[in-house]
ZAMAR-230109 format. One record per atom (N, C-alpha, C): residue in one letter; x, z, y. Coordinates in steps of 0.02 Angstrom, whole numbers, plus 50000, padded with zeros to 5 digits. Atoms other than C-alpha are relative to their C-alpha. Layout:
N
AXZY
...
This chain:
86
M500404999849941
M500005000150001
M500445000050059
M499625000149939
M500674995250173
M499835005750048
Q500164995749947
Q500885009450291
Q499974997050071
R500065001549932
R500255006950466
R500395003450046
T499634995849949
T501275011850611
T499555000250055
P500405000049932
P500345018550767
P500204995650057
F499765003949949
F501475008450882
F500024992149989
R499905006650018
R501344992450787
R499494995150063
P500345004549946
P499884985350920
P500494999550064
W499525000149941
W501124990751056
W500544995749999
L499585004050007
L502524981750992
L499804993049997
W500125007049999
W501704964850957
W499604998750071
G500265000649936
G500724967051127
G500574999650058
G499385000049951
G502344970551220
G500394994049995
L499645007250012
L503144954951142
L499644994650028
A500425004849969
A501674944851189
A500024999950076
G499914998449931
G501744951951361
G500614997050032
L499355001749971
L503484947051386
L500004991750008
L500125006549985
L502904928751381
L499664999150064
L500315000849936
L501904931351546
L500465000550046
I499484997649947
I503404936751635
I500294992250030
P499975006649969
P503964918251656
P499464995650033
L500685003149981
L502224912251678
L499885001750067
A500184997649933
A501964922951827
A500664998350044
G499505002349958
G503724918151890
G499914993350020
M500125007249980
M503284899551885
M499455000650055
Q500425000849948
Q501844904151999
Q500215002850074
L499674997549943
L502854913452117
L500544997050036
S499335003349972
S504424903952132
S500204993449969
A499905007450020
A504924885452116
A500695000749956
E499474999850036
E506554892152032
E499925001849928
V500154998550071
V505744897251870
V499624993449977
D500295006950019
D505424880251783
D500025000049927
W500024999150065
W504884882751601
W499564994349976
T500505004850013
T504144868351506
T499735003249933
G500364997850052
G503054870051352
G500445001349941
A499464998150044
A504604869451240
A500345005650005
D499784993649982
D505314884151323
D499565004349980
F500544995350024
F503734894051292
F499985000649917
A500085000250064
A503674888051117
A500645003449964
L499344997150028
L505534893151080
L499945007750019
A500084992749983
A505284910551167
A499465003249953
A500424997350042
A503784913351064
A500235000549931
L499715000550065
L504684908650908
L500495005449991
L499384994349999
L506204920550955
L499675007450002
L500274993149994
L505024934951000
L499595001849940
A500404998850055
A503964933050845
A500545002149940
L499504997750041
L505624933950741
L500325006550015
L499664992649974
L506204949050841
L499465005749969
G500534995050015
G504484957650800
G500095001249920
L499945000050081
L504684952650606
L500605003749990
A499384996150021
A506474959650601
A499855006950011
I500114993049985
I505904976550690
I499525001949950
E500384997950056
E504534977150563
E500275001449942
A499694999750050
A505624974850429
A500485006850005
V499494995249991
V506954987250496
V499635007649996
L500454993850001
L505555000650510
L499865002349933
R500104997950054
R505385001050332
R500595003649960
L499334996450027
L507135008650296
L499855007149997
P500214993850019
P507135025150226
P500305005650044
S499714995049957
S508205035050354
S499894998750070
A500105002249928
A507815036950532
A500564998250038
A499485000949968
A509565036550586
A500204991849984
L499925006350017
L509745020650497
L499484994650035
R500535003649958
R508155013950574
R500224998650073
V499795000749934
V508775017450750
V500594995950013
T499435004849992
T510435009050723
T499844992949982
A500165007050004
A509674993650646
A499534997250048
V500445002749939
V508334991550786
V500484998850052
T499465002349944
T509834993050906
T500274994049985
G499655005750016
G510754979950814
G499544994450012
V500605005549990
V509214968950803
V499884997550071
V500175002049932
V508804969750989
V500634998050037
A499415002649974
A510614968151036
A500144992649983
G499955007050026
G510744952450935
G499494995850034
F500475004149961
F509194945551013
F500124998950072
A499825000249936
A509794949051184
A500644995450012
V499465005150002
V511394939351149
V499844992549994
L500355006850015
L510524924751076
L499604996950061
W500335003249936
W509324924251226
W500394998850062
G499505001649944
G510744925251352
G500344993549984
W499645006050015
W511664911651264
W499554994350010
L500465005649995
L510154900251260
L499804999150070
A500265001349931
A509764903751443
A500584995950043
T499425003749952
T511504895851496
T499984994049980
M500025006550032
M511084880451400
M499604995650047
C-alpha cells in the first residue's frame, strides 16, 4: 500500500506554480521571452524533479532522505542554470 505524504499536494502545486513565474515575467517585461518549447522543457524538468523527490522520500533514513533531496535539488539547479545559458 502506498503511503500518502501530507505535503504531496504542496510539492506538485509548488512545482506547477513555478511555471507561472516566467509567464508573469513575460507579461511584465520584454526581456522574458519564452516559447512553447521553453515551457514544455521546464514542465518536463519540473516533473522529473517531482518524481525524483517522491522516490527519495521512500528511503528509510531521515538523514539519507535529507541528503538525497538536497542532492537532487542541487543537480536540478545546475542543469537548469546550464540550460539557461544556452
